[in-house]
C-alpha positions as CSV (number, residue, x, y, z in Angstrom):
1,M,-45.3,-2.2,-11.6
2,F,-45.4,-3.5,-8.1
3,N,-47.9,-2.3,-5.6
4,L,-45.8,-1.3,-2.5
5,Q,-49.0,-1.1,-0.5
6,S,-49.1,-4.9,-0.4
7,P,-47.4,-6.0,2.9
8,I,-45.6,-9.0,1.2
9,V,-44.3,-6.9,-1.7
10,F,-43.2,-4.2,0.6
11,L,-41.4,-6.6,2.9
12,L,-39.6,-8.2,-0.1
13,W,-38.6,-4.7,-1.3
14,V,-37.2,-3.7,2.1
15,L,-35.3,-7.0,2.4
16,T,-33.8,-6.5,-1.1
17,I,-32.7,-3.0,-0.4
18,S,-31.2,-3.9,3.0
19,T,-29.3,-6.9,1.4
20,I,-27.9,-4.5,-1.3
21,A,-26.9,-2.0,1.4
22,T,-25.3,-4.7,3.6
23,S,-23.3,-6.2,0.7
24,Q,-21.9,-2.8,-0.2
25,E,-21.0,-2.1,3.4
26,T,-19.1,-5.4,3.8
27,T,-16.8,-4.8,0.9
28,T,-13.2,-4.7,2.1
29,I,-10.2,-2.9,0.6
30,Y,-8.8,-6.3,-0.1
31,Q,-11.8,-7.2,-2.3
32,V,-11.5,-3.9,-4.1
33,L,-7.8,-4.7,-4.8
34,K,-8.7,-8.2,-6.1
35,S,-11.5,-6.9,-8.3
36,N,-9.0,-4.5,-9.9
37,G,-6.5,-7.2,-10.8
38,L,-4.2,-6.6,-7.9
39,P,-3.2,-9.0,-5.1
40,M,-4.9,-8.6,-1.7
41,G,-1.6,-8.6,0.2
42,L,-0.5,-5.2,-1.1
43,L,-1.9,-3.9,2.1
44,P,-1.2,-5.4,5.5
45,K,-3.6,-6.6,8.1
46,G,-4.9,-3.9,10.4
47,V,-6.9,-1.7,8.1
48,T,-9.4,0.1,10.3
49,N,-11.3,1.8,7.6
50,F,-11.0,3.0,4.0
51,T,-12.7,5.2,1.4
52,F,-12.9,4.4,-2.3
53,D,-14.7,6.6,-4.8
54,A,-15.9,6.2,-8.4
55,S,-12.7,7.9,-9.8
56,G,-10.6,5.1,-8.2
57,R,-9.2,7.4,-5.5
58,F,-8.8,5.5,-2.2
59,E,-7.5,6.2,1.3
60,V,-6.7,3.4,3.8
61,H,-6.3,4.0,7.5
62,L,-4.2,1.5,9.6
63,D,-4.1,1.1,13.4
64,Q,-0.5,2.2,13.4
65,A,2.5,2.9,11.1
66,C,4.2,-0.5,10.6
67,N,6.4,-2.8,8.6
68,A,5.6,-6.0,6.7
69,K,8.2,-8.5,5.4
70,F,8.0,-9.7,1.9
71,E,11.0,-10.4,-0.4
72,D,12.1,-7.0,1.0
73,E,10.6,-5.0,3.8
74,L,7.8,-2.5,3.2
75,H,6.8,0.3,5.5
76,Y,3.2,1.5,5.7
77,D,2.3,4.9,7.2
78,R,-0.9,5.1,9.2
79,N,-2.6,6.6,6.0
80,V,-2.0,5.1,2.6
81,S,-3.6,6.7,-0.5
82,G,-3.6,6.5,-4.3
83,T,-5.6,6.1,-7.4
84,L,-6.6,2.6,-8.4
85,T,-7.1,1.5,-12.0
86,Y,-7.2,-2.0,-13.3
87,G,-3.8,-3.6,-12.5
88,Q,-2.3,-0.5,-11.1
89,I,-2.1,2.0,-8.2
90,G,-0.8,5.4,-9.2
91,G,-0.2,8.6,-7.2
92,L,0.7,6.4,-4.2
93,S,1.7,7.8,-0.9
94,G,2.2,6.1,2.5
95,I,4.3,3.1,1.4
96,S,8.1,2.9,1.3
97,A,10.3,0.0,0.2
98,Q,13.6,-0.9,1.6
99,D,16.5,-1.7,-0.7
100,L,19.8,-2.5,1.0
101,F,19.7,0.0,3.9
102,L,17.8,2.8,2.2
103,W,14.1,3.5,2.2
104,F,12.4,4.7,-1.0
105,P,8.8,6.0,-1.3
106,V,6.8,3.8,-3.6
107,K,5.1,6.0,-6.3
108,E,3.3,3.3,-8.3
109,I,2.5,-0.4,-8.1
110,R,1.5,-2.3,-11.3
111,V,0.9,-5.7,-12.7
112,D,1.6,-5.5,-16.5
113,I,0.8,-9.1,-17.4
114,P,-0.8,-11.1,-14.7
115,S,0.4,-14.4,-16.2
116,S,4.0,-13.2,-15.9
117,G,3.7,-13.6,-12.1
118,L,5.5,-10.3,-11.6
119,I,4.5,-7.1,-9.8
120,Y,6.4,-3.8,-10.2
121,F,7.1,-1.2,-7.5
122,D,8.1,2.2,-9.0
123,V,10.2,4.3,-6.6
124,G,10.8,7.1,-9.0
125,V,14.3,6.4,-10.3
126,V,13.9,2.7,-10.8
127,S,11.3,0.0,-10.8
128,K,11.7,-3.1,-8.7
129,Q,10.0,-6.4,-9.6
130,F,8.7,-8.9,-7.1
131,S,7.0,-12.2,-7.3
132,L,3.2,-11.7,-7.5
133,S,2.7,-14.7,-5.3
134,S,4.4,-13.0,-2.4
135,F,1.4,-10.6,-2.1
136,E,-1.4,-13.1,-2.3
137,T,-2.5,-12.7,1.3
138,P,-2.2,-9.7,3.7
139,R,0.7,-9.8,6.1
140,D,0.9,-9.0,9.7
141,C,1.8,-5.4,10.2
142,L,4.5,-5.1,12.9
143,A,5.5,-1.8,14.6
144,S,8.5,-0.4,12.9
145,P,11.7,0.0,14.9
146,N,11.6,3.9,14.6
147,Q,8.1,3.8,16.1
148,L,9.2,1.7,19.0
149,I,12.0,4.1,19.8
150,A,9.6,7.1,19.6
151,Q,7.2,5.4,21.9
152,A,9.9,4.8,24.4
153,A,11.0,8.4,24.4
154,L,13.4,9.4,27.1
155,P,12.2,11.8,29.9
156,K,13.3,15.4,29.1
157,N,15.8,15.6,32.0
158,L,17.5,12.3,31.0
159,S,17.8,13.4,27.4
160,R,19.3,16.7,28.5
161,K,21.9,14.8,30.6
162,L,22.8,12.6,27.7
163,R,23.1,15.6,25.4
164,I,25.5,17.3,28.0
165,R,27.5,14.1,28.4
166,K,27.8,13.9,24.6
167,N,29.1,17.4,24.4
168,V,31.7,16.7,27.2
169,H,32.9,13.6,25.2
170,Q,33.2,15.6,22.0
171,E,35.3,18.3,23.8
172,Q,37.6,15.5,25.2
173,L,37.9,14.0,21.8
174,M,38.8,17.4,20.3
175,T,41.5,17.9,22.8
176,V,43.0,14.5,22.0
177,V,43.0,15.2,18.3
């Protein structure tokens, strides 16, 4: 065994421990995705912090809820969570996919055969496939239109005036019909 009373051995031991601790601290969620056979771009830029435990359960926190454009548009809530296994994220919450004009919550993401170049998003009723290459790098996360509207909320007295005006127009329309 090593004698930790020797200053050189002790210094090497401290440096080794601090290097191990530092390398564990600098692991990103993007590296975790990649090491589990998934593309790094499944999550957008703007991850402020994340947790990942030994069972594969993870939670990611973003600066804001936002949208990212791929082949279709994806919406990310401020918090995204799920369970990560090799090539798959199950029990997913916090991501929605747009198809036509409707938004569907994504329940699962999986890569069955990496060489196929396809990734599947399960939205409950159907599974939609995308090109795996679309998700190679994290995309910019842009504020969603709904969030911009909420941030520019009308003052209470103005919204009341609009509501009253709407009612007046409805009454006028009813008298015409």
